N, C-alpha and C positions, 0 to 999 in steps of 0.2 A: 214497481208496481208494488204499492206497501203490502202487508199482509190481511187489512183489512178489505181492498178492493180484490185482490186474489181470491178470496174468501165469499167477495158478496159474487165474483164471478162463478166458483164453482157451485154457488147452492142452485141457482136458476137452472144450470145445466146436469146439477144431476137430479134435481125431482121437477122440470117439467121437460129437462129436453133428454130423461133416460137416461141417462150415464148412470152407471153402478162400478161399482168397484170389483175388481176383477181378485184371483186368487192370490196373483202375485205383485198387482197393481193397480196402490190405490186410484180414486176420482181425484186429487191435485196433484199425482204425477202424471196422470196424464195430461190433465191441462199443462202442469208447467213445459211437456214435451211441444204440446200444440203451439203456447206460447214463444217457444225456442224457436220454432221454424218460423210461424207467421213475426215475430216481434225482430229476432235478432237475424233471422236471417241462415239460422245454422244448418250445415247439413250435415245429412245421414251417420255418415262416419263420424261426424263430431258429438253426436247424441249417444251414439252407440260409446263413446269414451265416457260422457259425460253421467248418462243414465245407468251402464253397464249395464243393458239391455242389449241383443240382436239388431240387425238393421230389419230385419221381417218387422218384430216387436215396435220400434218405434214406428214405422208406417202405419202401423196397424190402429195404433191405439190415437196418435194423428188426425186418418180418416175416424175414427169411433167420434171423437169430440169432437169435430167436424159435420157430423153426418146432426150428433145433438143440439149442435151451435144454430142449424140451418131449422130446429123444429122451433126456435123460439123467435123469429120472422114477426109474429103475430105481436110480440113484448116487444122487442124493440126495433122497431117499425111502428111510428107512431101514424094516427092520424090526423091531417093538418086542420088547425082552426085559421080563420080568418081575423086580420087585425081587423080592430072596430075602433071608432071614435072616443071612445070610454076607458080606452086602455093606461094603466098608470105611467106606463114608461112612454115620455113624451117624444124620445127618440126616434118611436115608430108611428108616430103620428101622420109622417107624409106616406105612408105604404098600405092607406085603407084596402080593404080586401085583401090583400098579399097573403097569400099561402105557402108560398115553398120559392127557396132560390134553387139552381141550376147550375151544375159546372161539373165539369170532367177535368181529368187528370189521367194521367200514366203512369201504367206500372212496366215493372220491367219485368221481363220472364226469358223460359229458358226453351226453345223450340228447335225441330230439326233444321238441319242447313237447307232442304229444301224448301221451306217456307218460310226463312227468314225475311225473302223479300214482301211479302203481305203484313206483316211487323214493322217495318221498319219505317223508323220518321224523318222526316227533315232536316235530322241532325244525325241519324245514324244509329239511333238507340232501339232494339228490339224490347216494342211492348205492347202490352190490350191499352187500349183506350175504354175508359171506364167511365160510367157518367151515374153523377150522385145528386140525388135532390133531398134537403134538410129545411128543416123549418127553423123560424129563427132564434130557440134557442139551440140548436147545431146537433137539433137529432138528425135520424137518417128516417126519411119516409121514402124514398126509394130508389134501388143502386141496383145496376146495368152492367154488367162485367162480360169480356167475353170478346169485343170486339178486336179487332188487328189496328194497330197501331198506324198502321198507313190510311185508317177509316178515316173521314172527316168527320166532325163533332156534328154538323146538321143531321147525316147519313145515321148516325148516332141516334141524336133525339129522336127523330123519323122513327125509327124500327120501335125504340120506346115506347111515343105515342103508340102505333098503330100492333101493337102483341095484342094478343089474347084480354090475358092479364097485365097490359102493362102501364106505362105513366099517365092516369087521366086529368083533364081538367075541366073543374064543373060548369056546365051549363051556364052562362053569361059572364064567367071571365075568362080572360084572353091570356095573352103573353104579353109584356110588356113590351118588351123585345122588339116580336111581332108587331106589334103598331107604329114602334118610334120607326121601325126598317125604311119604312118608305120616306121619313123625312132626315135620313140622314142625307150630309153632304156625300155626292158620289151618286149620288141614284139615278141614273137614266130612264129617260122616257120615248126614248126613240123610235120611233116606229121602224121595223122592217120588212124587206119587201122578199118574196117571195125565191127571186133571183137572189138579192142579196144574201138568204140561208142558203141558198143550193150554192153559192160559191163559197162559204163560211164552209160548210162540209166538206167541197174540194181542199180550199186550205188545209183545214185540219187532216186529214190524209196526206196530203202533202210533207208538212212537217213532223209529222210520223214516220214518213217513210226514208225523210231525210235525215232521222236520228233525232228527232228535239223528246221524242218520248221514253221515259227514265220509269224507274220500276213503281214508282209511285205519285205519276202524274208528267209535269213536262218538265225541262229545263230551264231555269231563268232565263226571261227573252224573249220563249215562244211565242208572247202579244205581240209581241212589233214583227216578228217574222211571219205571224197571220195580216197584221194589216197591209205589210208592205205587199203580201202577195195578192190582198185584194185590192189593193191600187194597181197593181202590175197589171189583171187581168181583167178588171173592173174598173177603169178609170173614173168613173160617174160616182160610184159611191162613196160614202164620207164617214165611215167609222172610223171610230180611236180606239188606240189598243184598250187606254183607262180613258172612260168606264166602259164604254161600248161593247168590243167586244167581249171583255172581262165580265161582264153583264150578261151579254147573252150565251157566254158559255155556264154559266154558273146557273140562268133558268133551264137549261139542257139539261144540266146534271141535275137539276131538281125534278124533270119529267121523268127522267129515266127511273132514279128511285122511287118514283110513283108506281110508274110503269111496271116496275119489277116487281112491287110491292101485288099491283093487278094480279099480275099473271101465277099469284102463290095463292089465291083466294078460288073459292068455287062460285062460278057463274061467268069467270071473264075468259076469253078468248081470241084469236089473235088471225085476222084475214092476211094473208100472205099475199094476196093479189089488190088490195087495196092498203095493204101496212096503215092498219088501223087497229083500234082494240076494238074488241066487238063484247059483247052480253045479252044473256039469255032476257033479260028482262030490264022493263026500266027500276025495278025497284032495287035490282045489284047496282044500280050506279049509287040510284041515292043516297042508299046505306053508304055506300063506300067514300061519296065527299062528304059524310056527313064526319069522319076520321081524317078524311084528307082533302079539305078544303083547295090546297093548293091545285088540285087533280080537275079543279071543273073547267079547265081550260081546254081539255084533252077531248071531251066527245067528242066524237064527231070527226076529228083532226088526225088528217093522214100524213 
């Protein structure tokens, strides 16, 4: 970072974020400490030597700059503008109405040993799953951090959409990914009978009891084990590991995510006798399906 860029960062932090010069530590030095940790991954004991400060001072001013930076969210996070037909840049004409691009990334973190299993990815890295949304000029619109590395991208996106102040899609627009999902190769329209679903549940219990469950899901090859189990105990069923069983498992994970979200909201309950969701009145359900349309099929379903 050159001096002009550094000064350009210090100015809004001081005049909009409320960062002030202290008796012995100026604003530029506070920002330099912050950037050394954030951009260069330097440890507290290294910064103590570089800036000739105590570890407590380094930690204090890092948090002060972070608090000031968070106050700039209204400046740094821009409101998206849809792409129109009259744009000067012809390469964007194929994305008419596009507001934003969504993607996720892994950021390495340090967590207590007892919690490492939750943050471990399939490659063994200890990370958090961060969701970022940018406009076409690569300016951030929305950022959601804090999810464990083992969390699926779909779960993180579902949480972002369903938060009170979360990611919002304007009325009349929808995700291009969602609209194209049903047309992808491998999508199955197979109808499952109640007996097949019950056998599927028994099969899942069996592979869990026989050691196919791991920290972040199942070991490779578990779908084939499920297929063999169902064929052995229900010879007349014909679901294949891919795509039938894999698709069914994906749907159930999605339903579970919706169910868990419902239970955190006011007006929803659970009937242990009928094994189904209950609600105070119909308006509670209608309001919920507006933010989670995939939950429509769960009404009156046990």
